[in-house]
C-alpha positions as CSV (number, residue, x, y, z in Angstrom):
1,M,-11.2,3.7,86.1
2,L,-14.0,5.8,84.5
3,N,-11.5,7.6,82.3
4,E,-10.1,4.2,81.1
5,T,-13.6,3.0,80.3
6,K,-14.4,6.2,78.3
7,S,-11.1,5.8,76.5
8,A,-11.8,2.2,75.6
9,T,-15.3,3.1,74.4
10,A,-13.9,5.9,72.3
11,C,-11.3,3.6,70.7
12,F,-14.0,1.1,69.9
13,L,-16.3,3.6,68.3
14,I,-13.4,4.9,66.2
15,L,-12.6,1.4,65.1
16,V,-16.2,0.7,64.1
17,F,-16.3,4.0,62.1
18,M,-13.1,3.3,60.3
19,T,-14.3,-0.2,59.4
20,C,-17.6,1.0,58.0
21,A,-16.0,3.9,56.2
22,S,-13.3,1.7,54.5
23,P,-13.6,2.1,50.7
24,G,-12.7,-1.6,50.4
25,R,-15.7,-2.8,52.3
26,I,-19.1,-3.6,50.8
27,D,-21.6,-3.0,53.6
28,A,-24.5,-4.8,51.9
29,A,-24.4,-8.5,51.5
30,E,-25.1,-8.1,47.8
31,I,-22.4,-8.2,45.2
32,I,-23.5,-6.4,42.1
33,T,-22.5,-7.8,38.7
34,L,-23.5,-7.1,35.1
35,K,-27.0,-7.0,33.8
36,P,-26.9,-8.8,30.4
37,F,-27.1,-6.8,27.3
38,A,-30.4,-8.2,26.1
39,D,-33.2,-10.5,27.4
40,Q,-32.0,-13.3,25.1
41,D,-28.4,-12.8,26.3
42,Q,-27.4,-16.0,28.2
43,R,-23.6,-15.5,28.1
44,Y,-23.3,-14.5,31.7
45,L,-25.2,-17.3,33.4
46,Y,-22.1,-19.4,33.7
47,V,-20.0,-16.7,35.2
48,E,-22.7,-15.6,37.6
49,Q,-22.9,-19.2,38.9
50,L,-19.1,-19.4,39.1
51,L,-19.0,-16.1,41.0
52,E,-21.5,-17.4,43.5
53,K,-19.5,-20.7,43.9
54,S,-16.2,-18.9,44.4
55,L,-17.6,-16.6,47.1
56,E,-19.1,-19.6,48.8
57,A,-15.8,-21.4,48.6
58,S,-14.1,-18.4,50.2
59,G,-16.4,-18.6,53.2
60,S,-18.4,-15.5,52.2
61,Q,-22.1,-15.2,52.9
62,D,-22.6,-12.6,50.1
63,T,-25.2,-13.0,47.4
64,V,-24.8,-12.0,43.7
65,V,-27.3,-9.7,42.1
66,R,-27.5,-8.0,38.7
67,A,-27.1,-4.3,38.2
68,K,-30.4,-2.3,37.9
69,E,-29.5,-1.0,34.4
70,R,-27.5,-2.0,31.4
71,F,-24.2,-0.3,30.8
72,S,-22.3,0.1,27.5
73,R,-18.8,-1.5,27.8
74,D,-17.2,1.9,27.7
75,R,-19.4,3.1,30.6
76,L,-18.8,-0.1,32.5
77,L,-15.2,0.8,33.1
78,Q,-16.1,4.1,34.7
79,E,-18.8,2.4,36.8
80,L,-16.4,-0.3,37.9
81,I,-13.8,2.3,38.9
82,A,-16.4,4.1,41.1
83,G,-17.6,0.7,42.5
84,Q,-21.1,1.8,43.5
85,S,-23.5,0.7,40.8
86,I,-21.5,-2.4,40.0
87,H,-18.7,-4.3,41.8
88,V,-17.5,-7.1,39.5
89,I,-17.8,-8.3,36.0
90,A,-16.4,-11.0,33.8
91,E,-14.9,-9.7,30.5
92,A,-12.0,-10.3,28.1
93,P,-9.1,-7.9,28.6
94,K,-9.2,-4.6,26.9
95,P,-6.7,-1.7,26.8
96,G,-6.7,0.1,30.2
97,W,-8.8,-2.4,32.1
98,E,-6.0,-4.3,33.7
99,D,-4.3,-1.0,34.8
100,Q,-7.4,0.6,36.3
101,L,-9.2,-2.4,37.8
102,L,-8.4,-5.3,40.1
103,T,-7.7,-8.2,37.7
104,I,-8.0,-11.8,38.8
105,R,-5.8,-13.5,36.2
106,I,-7.5,-16.8,36.2
107,P,-9.2,-17.5,32.8
108,I,-12.6,-18.4,34.1
109,R,-13.8,-19.9,30.8
110,K,-10.4,-21.6,30.3
111,G,-10.0,-19.7,27.0
112,I,-12.9,-21.6,25.4
113,Q,-14.4,-18.3,24.1
114,G,-11.3,-17.9,21.9
115,Y,-12.4,-20.9,19.7
116,R,-14.6,-18.8,17.4
117,L,-17.3,-20.6,15.3
118,F,-19.4,-18.5,12.9
119,L,-23.1,-17.9,12.9
120,I,-24.2,-17.5,9.3
121,N,-27.2,-17.6,7.1
122,R,-27.8,-21.1,5.7
123,Q,-27.4,-19.9,2.1
124,D,-23.8,-18.8,2.7
125,Q,-22.5,-22.3,3.8
126,P,-21.5,-23.4,0.2
127,A,-19.2,-20.4,-0.2
128,L,-17.7,-20.8,3.2
129,S,-17.1,-24.5,2.5
130,E,-14.6,-23.4,-0.2
131,V,-12.4,-21.6,2.4
132,K,-8.9,-23.2,2.4
133,T,-6.8,-20.4,4.0
134,L,-7.0,-17.6,6.5
135,E,-6.9,-15.2,3.7
136,D,-9.9,-16.9,2.1
137,L,-11.8,-16.4,5.4
138,K,-10.8,-12.7,5.6
139,A,-12.5,-12.1,2.2
140,F,-15.9,-12.4,4.0
141,P,-17.0,-9.3,6.0
142,T,-17.6,-10.2,9.7
143,G,-19.7,-8.7,12.5
144,S,-18.6,-7.5,15.9
145,G,-19.9,-5.4,18.8
146,A,-18.5,-1.9,18.4
147,Q,-16.8,-2.1,21.9
148,W,-15.9,-5.7,22.0
149,S,-12.2,-6.6,22.6
150,T,-12.4,-9.0,19.6
151,R,-13.1,-6.1,17.3
152,R,-9.6,-4.9,17.6
153,V,-8.2,-8.4,17.2
154,L,-10.1,-8.9,13.9
155,E,-9.2,-5.5,12.5
156,E,-5.5,-5.7,13.3
157,N,-5.4,-9.2,11.8
158,G,-6.9,-7.9,8.5
159,F,-10.6,-8.7,8.6
160,T,-13.2,-6.3,7.3
161,V,-15.3,-5.7,10.4
162,I,-18.9,-4.4,10.5
163,T,-19.9,-3.2,13.9
164,N,-22.9,-2.2,16.0
165,P,-23.0,-1.2,19.7
166,D,-26.2,-3.1,20.2
167,Y,-25.9,-6.8,20.9
168,S,-29.4,-7.8,19.5
169,A,-29.0,-5.6,16.5
170,L,-26.0,-7.6,15.3
171,F,-28.3,-10.6,14.8
172,K,-30.7,-8.5,12.7
173,M,-27.7,-7.3,10.6
174,L,-26.6,-10.8,10.0
175,K,-30.0,-11.8,8.9
176,L,-29.9,-8.9,6.4
177,R,-26.4,-10.1,5.3
178,R,-24.8,-6.7,6.2
179,F,-21.9,-9.1,7.0
180,I,-21.5,-12.8,6.2
181,T,-19.9,-14.3,9.3
182,F,-20.4,-13.6,13.0
183,G,-17.7,-15.1,15.2
184,R,-18.9,-16.5,18.5
185,G,-17.2,-18.6,21.2
186,I,-18.1,-22.3,21.2
187,N,-19.8,-21.5,24.5
188,E,-22.0,-18.9,22.7
189,A,-22.7,-20.1,19.2
190,F,-25.2,-22.9,19.7
191,R,-27.0,-21.1,22.5
192,E,-27.4,-18.0,20.4
193,Q,-28.6,-20.0,17.4
194,D,-31.3,-21.4,19.7
195,A,-32.1,-18.0,21.2
196,F,-32.3,-16.1,17.9
197,S,-33.6,-18.7,15.4
198,A,-37.2,-17.6,15.9
199,E,-36.2,-14.3,14.4
200,N,-34.1,-15.8,11.6
201,E,-35.0,-19.3,10.4
202,N,-31.9,-19.4,8.3
203,L,-29.6,-18.9,11.3
204,V,-27.1,-21.8,11.5
205,V,-23.6,-22.5,12.9
206,E,-21.1,-22.8,10.0
207,D,-20.0,-26.4,9.9
208,G,-16.3,-26.5,9.0
209,L,-14.3,-23.5,10.2
210,C,-12.9,-22.2,13.5
211,L,-10.9,-19.0,14.2
212,F,-8.7,-19.3,17.3
213,I,-7.9,-16.2,19.3
214,P,-6.0,-16.5,22.6
215,L,-8.8,-15.0,24.7
216,P,-9.0,-15.2,28.5
217,T,-12.0,-14.0,30.4
218,Y,-11.2,-12.6,33.8
219,F,-13.1,-11.3,36.8
220,F,-12.5,-7.6,37.0
221,V,-13.2,-6.0,40.4
222,S,-13.7,-2.4,41.3
223,P,-10.6,-0.9,43.0
224,A,-13.0,0.4,45.6
225,H,-13.5,-3.2,46.8
226,P,-10.1,-5.0,47.3
227,D,-11.6,-7.3,49.9
228,L,-14.0,-8.6,47.3
229,A,-11.2,-9.3,44.9
230,R,-9.3,-11.3,47.5
231,R,-12.4,-13.3,48.4
232,I,-13.1,-14.2,44.7
233,E,-9.5,-15.1,44.0
234,T,-9.3,-17.2,47.2
235,G,-12.5,-19.0,46.2
236,L,-11.4,-19.7,42.6
237,K,-8.1,-21.2,43.8
238,K,-9.8,-23.4,46.3
239,M,-12.2,-24.6,43.5
240,I,-9.3,-25.3,41.2
241,A,-7.5,-27.3,43.9
242,D,-10.5,-29.5,44.8
243,G,-11.7,-30.0,41.2
244,S,-15.0,-28.1,41.5
245,F,-13.9,-25.5,39.1
246,D,-13.4,-28.0,36.3
247,R,-16.6,-29.8,37.2
248,H,-18.5,-26.5,36.9
249,F,-16.8,-25.7,33.6
250,L,-17.6,-29.1,32.1
251,D,-21.1,-29.3,33.5
252,Y,-21.9,-26.1,31.7
253,H,-19.8,-26.5,28.5
254,R,-19.5,-30.2,27.7
255,E,-22.4,-30.3,25.3
256,D,-21.1,-27.1,23.5
257,I,-17.7,-28.6,23.1
258,E,-19.1,-31.9,21.7
259,R,-21.3,-30.0,19.3
260,A,-18.4,-27.9,18.1
261,R,-16.5,-31.0,16.7
262,L,-13.3,-29.0,16.7
263,S,-11.3,-32.1,15.5
264,T,-13.2,-32.0,12.2
265,R,-12.8,-28.2,11.6
266,K,-10.1,-26.1,9.9
267,I,-8.7,-24.0,12.7
268,F,-7.0,-20.8,11.8
269,S,-5.1,-18.9,14.5
270,V,-4.5,-15.1,14.9
271,T,-2.7,-13.0,17.5
272,N,-4.5,-11.0,20.3
273,P,-3.0,-7.5,20.7
274,N,-5.1,-6.9,23.8
275,L,-3.1,-9.3,26.0
276,S,-0.7,-8.0,28.5
277,A,2.6,-9.6,29.5
278,A,0.9,-10.8,32.7
279,T,-1.4,-13.1,30.8
280,P,-0.8,-16.6,32.3
281,L,-0.3,-18.4,29.0
282,D,2.4,-20.5,30.6
283,V,0.0,-22.3,32.9
284,P,-1.5,-25.1,30.8
285,S,-4.1,-26.2,33.4
286,F,-5.7,-22.7,33.1
287,W,-6.6,-23.3,29.4
288,F,-8.8,-25.6,27.4
289,D,-6.8,-27.6,24.9
290,P,-9.1,-29.6,22.5
291,A,-6.2,-32.0,21.7
292,T,-5.8,-33.2,25.3
293,A,-9.0,-32.1,27.2
294,S,-11.0,-34.7,28.9
295,L,-14.8,-34.2,29.0
296,V,-15.1,-36.3,32.2
297,P,-15.2,-34.0,35.2
298,P,-12.4,-34.6,37.8
299,G,-13.6,-36.8,40.6
300,D,-16.3,-38.4,38.5
301,G,-16.0,-42.1,38.8
302,S,-18.2,-43.0,35.9
């Protein structure tokens, strides 16, 4: 009897050790995500809130916190692979990311970031109002983050791209007219105009053009934490099923969509060489379509 008790105790201790030592387990109740690239950078508020909601929908009690330091996008990949300083981020696909990270292929911004409006200096609006074709638009040098996935898209589609690795520096370069257009998703353009107009009183959103890039944003999870990836995916699917995903999307983006006035703009389309064959382009409900989208949240009886 004593030997049986000792054996059972030993088995229990081994099980506890294996569970705690599992590389897929996050022992702390904190899920670490990206620290934005600048104090004015508001691009990640929506995805932080969605991450929290998806974890809650999955039944998780974890909380979401920001990393202690800012990482360049190149360094982010290595930090995510390690899974210690950061566990999950929301980004557009880039070469190598889908192969080396756990990719949840649900476009969490419904592709809205692919509808690119242009931040410009007010004095350049008359020249841009003369744009009739995509080739006309390519004649204007455009700005991009040095490590952004859209840089490759623009370059391979024939744009002259001026880059800088620093997010805030790009707005200073635009003010100095180092480039003429600065493409931003409709979820970004107006918020960034508000955030940076104190530094550039001539900063405006160009009023007649849009460049469309097929551009999903996925949650990428460290391969060290597969349980976290499963919880996030489970939560997102539950939110899609009960309508809370679209409610969150529209609560956050309705005003931006309305201000963008896409129906009044010339929309030029380009291809995205960063997309893999696994991109769920054949699932219409995953994507925002300005021609058919309703701005009334599902379940809203108003």
